[in-house]
TITORNU-970742 format. One record per residue: residue number from 1; residue in one letter; chain; x, y, z of N, C-alpha, C in turn. Coordinates in nm, 2 decimals. Layout:
residues N
+-----+---------+--------+--------+---------+--------+---------+----------+--------+--------+---------+--------+
! num ! residuo ! cadena ! n.east ! n.north !   n.up ! ca.east ! ca.north !  ca.up ! c.east ! c.north !   c.up !
+-----+---------+--------+--------+---------+--------+---------+----------+--------+--------+---------+--------+
! NUM !       A !      A !      X !       Y !      Z !       X !        Y !      Z !      X !       Y !      Z !
...
+-----+---------+--------+--------+---------+--------+---------+----------+--------+--------+---------+--------+
END
This chain:
residues 114
+-----+---------+--------+--------+---------+--------+---------+----------+--------+--------+---------+--------+
! num ! residuo ! cadena ! n.east ! n.north !   n.up ! ca.east ! ca.north !  ca.up ! c.east ! c.north !   c.up !
+-----+---------+--------+--------+---------+--------+---------+----------+--------+--------+---------+--------+
!   1 !       X !      A !  -0.48 !   -2.37 !  -3.81 !   -0.32 !    -2.38 !  -3.77 !  -0.28 !   -2.24 !  -3.72 !
!   2 !       X !      A !  -0.33 !   -2.18 !  -3.81 !   -0.31 !    -2.01 !  -3.77 !  -0.34 !   -1.95 !  -3.61 !
!   3 !       X !      A !  -0.48 !   -1.99 !  -3.61 !   -0.56 !    -1.94 !  -3.50 !  -0.48 !   -2.03 !  -3.39 !
!   4 !       X !      A !  -0.46 !   -2.12 !  -3.40 !   -0.40 !    -2.24 !  -3.27 !  -0.25 !   -2.15 !  -3.24 !
!   5 !       X !      A !  -0.17 !   -2.14 !  -3.34 !   -0.05 !    -2.06 !  -3.28 !  -0.05 !   -1.92 !  -3.25 !
!   6 !       X !      A !  -0.15 !   -1.87 !  -3.30 !   -0.16 !    -1.70 !  -3.22 !  -0.21 !   -1.74 !  -3.12 !
!   7 !       X !      A !  -0.32 !   -1.83 !  -3.06 !   -0.34 !    -1.84 !  -2.91 !  -0.27 !   -1.90 !  -2.83 !
!   8 !       X !      A !  -0.18 !   -2.00 !  -2.87 !   -0.06 !    -2.05 !  -2.80 !   0.02 !   -1.91 !  -2.75 !
!   9 !       X !      A !   0.06 !   -1.83 !  -2.86 !    0.17 !    -1.69 !  -2.85 !   0.10 !   -1.59 !  -2.72 !
!  10 !       X !      A !   0.00 !   -1.60 !  -2.74 !   -0.11 !    -1.49 !  -2.66 !  -0.11 !   -1.57 !  -2.52 !
!  11 !       X !      A !  -0.12 !   -1.65 !  -2.48 !   -0.12 !    -1.76 !  -2.37 !   0.01 !   -1.75 !  -2.31 !
!  12 !       X !      A !   0.12 !   -1.78 !  -2.39 !    0.26 !    -1.76 !  -2.36 !   0.30 !   -1.63 !  -2.27 !
!  13 !       X !      A !   0.27 !   -1.53 !  -2.37 !    0.28 !    -1.38 !  -2.37 !   0.25 !   -1.36 !  -2.21 !
!  14 !       X !      A !   0.10 !   -1.36 !  -2.17 !    0.05 !    -1.36 !  -2.08 !   0.09 !   -1.42 !  -1.97 !
!  15 !       X !      A !   0.12 !   -1.53 !  -1.96 !    0.22 !    -1.61 !  -1.84 !   0.38 !   -1.55 !  -1.83 !
!  16 !       X !      A !   0.40 !   -1.48 !  -1.95 !    0.53 !    -1.43 !  -1.92 !   0.54 !   -1.27 !  -1.80 !
!  17 !       X !      A !   0.43 !   -1.21 !  -1.85 !    0.40 !    -1.09 !  -1.81 !   0.35 !   -1.13 !  -1.68 !
!  18 !       X !      A !   0.30 !   -1.22 !  -1.62 !    0.21 !    -1.25 !  -1.52 !   0.34 !   -1.32 !  -1.42 !
!  19 !       X !      A !   0.41 !   -1.42 !  -1.49 !    0.56 !    -1.42 !  -1.38 !   0.63 !   -1.30 !  -1.39 !
!  20 !       X !      A !   0.66 !   -1.20 !  -1.45 !    0.74 !    -1.09 !  -1.43 !   0.68 !   -1.00 !  -1.32 !
!  21 !       X !      A !   0.52 !   -1.01 !  -1.34 !    0.48 !    -0.93 !  -1.21 !   0.50 !   -1.00 !  -1.10 !
!  22 !       X !      A !   0.50 !   -1.14 !  -1.09 !    0.49 !    -1.21 !  -0.95 !   0.62 !   -1.17 !  -0.92 !
!  23 !       X !      A !   0.73 !   -1.15 !  -0.98 !    0.87 !    -1.16 !  -0.93 !   0.90 !   -1.03 !  -0.83 !
!  24 !       X !      A !   0.80 !   -0.92 !  -0.86 !    0.81 !    -0.78 !  -0.79 !   0.72 !   -0.82 !  -0.65 !
!  25 !       X !      A !   0.65 !   -0.94 !  -0.64 !    0.60 !    -0.92 !  -0.51 !   0.69 !   -0.93 !  -0.41 !
!  26 !       X !      A !   0.65 !   -0.90 !  -0.27 !    0.75 !    -0.89 !  -0.17 !   0.78 !   -0.75 !  -0.09 !
!  27 !       X !      A !   0.89 !   -0.78 !  -0.01 !    0.93 !    -0.67 !   0.08 !   1.07 !   -0.59 !  -0.01 !
!  28 !       X !      A !   1.04 !   -0.45 !  -0.04 !    1.18 !    -0.45 !  -0.08 !   1.21 !   -0.27 !   0.01 !
!  29 !       X !      A !   1.34 !   -0.27 !   0.00 !    1.39 !    -0.17 !   0.11 !   1.52 !   -0.11 !   0.05 !
!  30 !       X !      A !   1.53 !    0.01 !   0.08 !    1.67 !     0.09 !   0.08 !   1.73 !    0.12 !   0.18 !
!  31 !       X !      A !   1.83 !    0.16 !   0.18 !    1.88 !     0.25 !   0.34 !   1.86 !    0.44 !   0.31 !
!  32 !       X !      A !   1.84 !    0.40 !   0.45 !    1.80 !     0.58 !   0.46 !   1.90 !    0.67 !   0.44 !
!  33 !       X !      A !   1.93 !    0.78 !   0.36 !    2.04 !     0.85 !   0.33 !   2.08 !    0.93 !   0.48 !
!  34 !       X !      A !   2.18 !    0.89 !   0.51 !    2.23 !     0.99 !   0.67 !   2.16 !    0.89 !   0.78 !
!  35 !       X !      A !   2.11 !    0.79 !   0.80 !    2.06 !     0.73 !   0.88 !   2.09 !    0.57 !   0.88 !
!  36 !       X !      A !   2.24 !    0.55 !   0.91 !    2.29 !     0.43 !   0.93 !   2.21 !    0.31 !   1.00 !
!  37 !       X !      A !   2.20 !    0.21 !   0.90 !    2.12 !     0.09 !   0.99 !   1.95 !    0.08 !   0.93 !
!  38 !       X !      A !   1.90 !    0.17 !   0.89 !    1.79 !     0.20 !   0.92 !   1.72 !    0.20 !   0.75 !
!  39 !       X !      A !   1.63 !    0.12 !   0.72 !    1.57 !     0.14 !   0.58 !   1.44 !    0.17 !   0.55 !
!  40 !       X !      A !   1.41 !    0.18 !   0.44 !    1.26 !     0.23 !   0.40 !   1.24 !    0.17 !   0.27 !
!  41 !       X !      A !   1.10 !    0.15 !   0.23 !    1.06 !     0.08 !   0.12 !   0.90 !    0.07 !   0.08 !
!  42 !       X !      A !   0.90 !   -0.06 !   0.06 !    0.76 !    -0.11 !  -0.02 !   0.76 !   -0.23 !   0.02 !
!  43 !       X !      A !   0.61 !   -0.25 !   0.04 !    0.57 !    -0.40 !   0.00 !   0.46 !   -0.45 !  -0.11 !
!  44 !       X !      A !   0.47 !   -0.50 !  -0.19 !    0.41 !    -0.50 !  -0.28 !   0.33 !   -0.69 !  -0.30 !
!  45 !       X !      A !   0.18 !   -0.66 !  -0.25 !    0.13 !    -0.79 !  -0.25 !   0.03 !   -0.84 !  -0.37 !
!  46 !       X !      A !  -0.01 !   -0.95 !  -0.37 !   -0.10 !    -0.97 !  -0.44 !  -0.24 !   -0.93 !  -0.49 !
!  47 !       X !      A !  -0.28 !   -0.90 !  -0.61 !   -0.41 !    -0.80 !  -0.61 !  -0.40 !   -0.69 !  -0.60 !
!  48 !       X !      A !  -0.23 !   -0.63 !  -0.65 !   -0.26 !    -0.45 !  -0.64 !  -0.22 !   -0.37 !  -0.51 !
!  49 !       X !      A !  -0.22 !   -0.49 !  -0.43 !   -0.21 !    -0.43 !  -0.31 !  -0.10 !   -0.37 !  -0.26 !
!  50 !       X !      A !  -0.04 !   -0.23 !  -0.20 !    0.05 !    -0.20 !  -0.17 !   0.08 !   -0.12 !  -0.06 !
!  51 !       X !      A !   0.22 !   -0.12 !   0.04 !    0.20 !    -0.07 !   0.16 !   0.34 !    0.00 !   0.19 !
!  52 !       X !      A !   0.37 !    0.10 !   0.27 !    0.49 !     0.14 !   0.30 !   0.58 !    0.08 !   0.40 !
!  53 !       X !      A !   0.69 !    0.09 !   0.40 !    0.78 !     0.04 !   0.51 !   0.90 !    0.14 !   0.52 !
!  54 !       X !      A !   0.84 !    0.14 !   0.71 !    0.91 !     0.26 !   0.75 !   0.88 !    0.38 !   0.68 !
!  55 !       X !      A !   0.80 !    0.41 !   0.65 !    0.76 !     0.57 !   0.60 !   0.64 !    0.61 !   0.65 !
!  56 !       X !      A !   0.60 !    0.72 !   0.75 !    0.50 !     0.76 !   0.80 !   0.40 !    0.86 !   0.71 !
!  57 !       X !      A !   0.51 !    0.92 !   0.63 !    0.43 !     1.04 !   0.58 !   0.41 !    0.98 !   0.41 !
!  58 !       X !      A !   0.43 !    0.89 !   0.37 !    0.43 !     0.85 !   0.21 !   0.34 !    0.68 !   0.27 !
!  59 !       X !      A !   0.20 !    0.74 !   0.23 !    0.15 !     0.59 !   0.23 !   0.12 !    0.53 !   0.11 !
!  60 !       X !      A !   0.17 !    0.40 !   0.11 !    0.15 !     0.34 !  -0.03 !   0.02 !    0.27 !  -0.01 !
!  61 !       X !      A !  -0.02 !    0.22 !  -0.13 !   -0.17 !     0.20 !  -0.12 !  -0.18 !    0.07 !  -0.24 !
!  62 !       X !      A !  -0.13 !    0.14 !  -0.38 !   -0.15 !     0.00 !  -0.46 !  -0.05 !    0.02 !  -0.55 !
!  63 !       X !      A !  -0.07 !   -0.09 !  -0.64 !    0.04 !    -0.09 !  -0.71 !   0.01 !   -0.15 !  -0.84 !
!  64 !       X !      A !   0.09 !   -0.13 !  -0.95 !    0.07 !    -0.18 !  -1.06 !   0.17 !   -0.19 !  -1.19 !
!  65 !       X !      A !   0.20 !   -0.28 !  -1.28 !    0.30 !    -0.28 !  -1.38 !   0.27 !   -0.25 !  -1.50 !
!  66 !       X !      A !   0.31 !   -0.14 !  -1.57 !    0.26 !    -0.13 !  -1.72 !   0.35 !   -0.10 !  -1.84 !
!  67 !       X !      A !   0.40 !   -0.22 !  -1.89 !    0.50 !    -0.23 !  -1.95 !   0.64 !   -0.25 !  -1.86 !
!  68 !       X !      A !   0.70 !   -0.12 !  -1.86 !    0.83 !    -0.16 !  -1.80 !   0.84 !   -0.05 !  -1.68 !
!  69 !       X !      A !   0.71 !   -0.01 !  -1.66 !    0.72 !     0.07 !  -1.55 !   0.60 !    0.02 !  -1.42 !
!  70 !       X !      A !   0.66 !    0.06 !  -1.29 !    0.63 !     0.03 !  -1.19 !   0.54 !    0.15 !  -1.12 !
!  71 !       X !      A !   0.44 !    0.11 !  -1.12 !    0.37 !     0.26 !  -1.05 !   0.31 !    0.21 !  -0.93 !
!  72 !       X !      A !   0.33 !    0.30 !  -0.83 !    0.31 !     0.31 !  -0.71 !   0.22 !    0.44 !  -0.69 !
!  73 !       X !      A !   0.08 !    0.39 !  -0.61 !   -0.04 !     0.50 !  -0.57 !  -0.07 !    0.49 !  -0.41 !
!  74 !       X !      A !  -0.09 !    0.61 !  -0.36 !   -0.11 !     0.62 !  -0.23 !  -0.16 !    0.78 !  -0.20 !
!  75 !       X !      A !  -0.09 !    0.77 !  -0.09 !   -0.13 !     0.94 !  -0.02 !  -0.03 !    0.98 !   0.05 !
!  76 !       X !      A !   0.04 !    1.15 !   0.01 !    0.14 !     1.19 !   0.08 !   0.08 !    1.23 !   0.19 !
!  77 !       X !      A !   0.11 !    1.24 !   0.34 !    0.05 !     1.30 !   0.44 !   0.16 !    1.42 !   0.50 !
!  78 !       X !      A !   0.11 !    1.52 !   0.54 !    0.22 !     1.65 !   0.56 !   0.16 !    1.77 !   0.55 !
!  79 !       X !      A !   0.23 !    1.85 !   0.65 !    0.16 !     2.00 !   0.73 !   0.03 !    2.02 !   0.68 !
!  80 !       X !      A !  -0.06 !    1.89 !   0.76 !   -0.20 !     1.88 !   0.78 !  -0.26 !    1.87 !   0.63 !
!  81 !       X !      A !  -0.24 !    1.82 !   0.54 !   -0.30 !     1.80 !   0.43 !  -0.24 !    1.63 !   0.40 !
!  82 !       X !      A !  -0.38 !    1.60 !   0.30 !   -0.32 !     1.47 !   0.24 !  -0.35 !    1.48 !   0.09 !
!  83 !       X !      A !  -0.24 !    1.42 !   0.01 !   -0.26 !     1.44 !  -0.11 !  -0.24 !    1.29 !  -0.20 !
!  84 !       X !      A !  -0.33 !    1.26 !  -0.30 !   -0.30 !     1.15 !  -0.34 !  -0.24 !    1.18 !  -0.46 !
!  85 !       X !      A !  -0.12 !    1.03 !  -0.46 !    0.00 !     1.06 !  -0.56 !  -0.04 !    0.92 !  -0.66 !
!  86 !       X !      A !   0.06 !    0.94 !  -0.76 !    0.12 !     0.81 !  -0.84 !   0.26 !    0.83 !  -0.85 !
!  87 !       X !      A !   0.31 !    0.75 !  -0.86 !    0.49 !     0.76 !  -0.86 !   0.53 !    0.64 !  -0.96 !
!  88 !       X !      A !   0.52 !    0.72 !  -1.09 !    0.57 !     0.63 !  -1.20 !   0.76 !    0.61 !  -1.23 !
!  89 !       X !      A !   0.79 !    0.48 !  -1.18 !    0.92 !     0.45 !  -1.18 !   0.96 !    0.33 !  -1.26 !
!  90 !       X !      A !   1.07 !    0.36 !  -1.36 !    1.13 !     0.28 !  -1.48 !   1.19 !    0.13 !  -1.40 !
!  91 !       X !      A !   1.17 !    0.01 !  -1.45 !    1.22 !    -0.07 !  -1.39 !   1.36 !   -0.13 !  -1.48 !
!  92 !       X !      A !   1.46 !   -0.10 !  -1.41 !    1.57 !    -0.10 !  -1.49 !   1.62 !   -0.26 !  -1.48 !
!  93 !       X !      A !   1.62 !   -0.32 !  -1.40 !    1.68 !    -0.45 !  -1.35 !   1.59 !   -0.53 !  -1.25 !
!  94 !       X !      A !   1.54 !   -0.64 !  -1.21 !    1.52 !    -0.73 !  -1.13 !   1.56 !   -0.87 !  -1.12 !
!  95 !       X !      A !   1.60 !   -0.90 !  -1.00 !    1.63 !    -1.06 !  -0.99 !   1.58 !   -1.09 !  -0.86 !
!  96 !       X !      A !   1.59 !   -1.21 !  -0.78 !    1.59 !    -1.28 !  -0.68 !   1.60 !   -1.16 !  -0.56 !
!  97 !       X !      A !   1.70 !   -1.12 !  -0.56 !    1.75 !    -1.03 !  -0.45 !   1.77 !   -0.87 !  -0.45 !
!  98 !       X !      A !   1.73 !   -0.86 !  -0.58 !    1.75 !    -0.67 !  -0.60 !   1.66 !   -0.63 !  -0.70 !
!  99 !       X !      A !   1.60 !   -0.48 !  -0.70 !    1.51 !    -0.45 !  -0.78 !   1.57 !   -0.31 !  -0.80 !
! 100 !       X !      A !   1.63 !   -0.29 !  -0.93 !    1.68 !    -0.12 !  -0.95 !   1.55 !   -0.05 !  -1.05 !
! 101 !       X !      A !   1.53 !    0.02 !  -0.97 !    1.40 !     0.12 !  -1.01 !   1.50 !    0.26 !  -1.06 !
! 102 !       X !      A !   1.41 !    0.34 !  -1.15 !    1.47 !     0.47 !  -1.23 !   1.37 !    0.56 !  -1.22 !
! 103 !       X !      A !   1.38 !    0.71 !  -1.16 !    1.27 !     0.78 !  -1.13 !   1.36 !    0.90 !  -1.12 !
! 104 !       X !      A !   1.33 !    1.00 !  -1.21 !    1.37 !     1.12 !  -1.26 !   1.51 !    1.16 !  -1.24 !
! 105 !       X !      A !   1.54 !    1.05 !  -1.35 !    1.69 !     1.06 !  -1.36 !   1.77 !    1.00 !  -1.29 !
! 106 !       X !      A !   1.72 !    0.94 !  -1.15 !    1.82 !     0.88 !  -1.07 !   1.76 !    0.76 !  -1.04 !
! 107 !       X !      A !   1.85 !    0.65 !  -1.03 !    1.88 !     0.49 !  -1.01 !   1.87 !    0.48 !  -0.84 !
! 108 !       X !      A !   1.75 !    0.39 !  -0.82 !    1.77 !     0.33 !  -0.69 !   1.77 !    0.20 !  -0.65 !
! 109 !       X !      A !   1.84 !    0.11 !  -0.58 !    1.86 !     0.02 !  -0.58 !   1.74 !   -0.05 !  -0.45 !
! 110 !       X !      A !   1.69 !   -0.15 !  -0.46 !    1.61 !    -0.18 !  -0.36 !   1.66 !   -0.34 !  -0.34 !
! 111 !       X !      A !   1.67 !   -0.37 !  -0.21 !    1.68 !    -0.51 !  -0.20 !   1.58 !   -0.57 !  -0.11 !
! 112 !       X !      A !   1.57 !   -0.70 !  -0.17 !    1.44 !    -0.77 !  -0.11 !   1.46 !   -0.83 !   0.02 !
! 113 !       X !      A !   1.34 !   -0.82 !   0.12 !    1.40 !    -0.85 !   0.24 !   1.27 !   -0.99 !   0.28 !
! 114 !       X !      A !   1.33 !   -1.06 !   0.36 !    1.26 !    -1.19 !   0.40 !   1.15 !   -1.17 !   0.41 !
+-----+---------+--------+--------+---------+--------+---------+----------+--------+--------+---------+--------+
END
């Protein structure tokens, strides 16, 4: 009986985690400061694939969720050089329309795009 309860708990926990990860899927953008009507952000796809939205020098390639952290990985292109990066952001809140992330003490609000 204890084994069955433990297996049920583990299964439910895995399903809850998978559901939370699936909620992150989609295109998320934020307004570009000083450029009215322009947005930038990222697209999170199944299988851990990611891409940039309206950013030519920051190329997202992959993503993962670790605990309450969203990790975006990719390449930063500029000044004639390309540098691999990993960006760790705390997930403050997520719902069907908004994703609020925290990085380096700054809160950023992203809106889900259709």
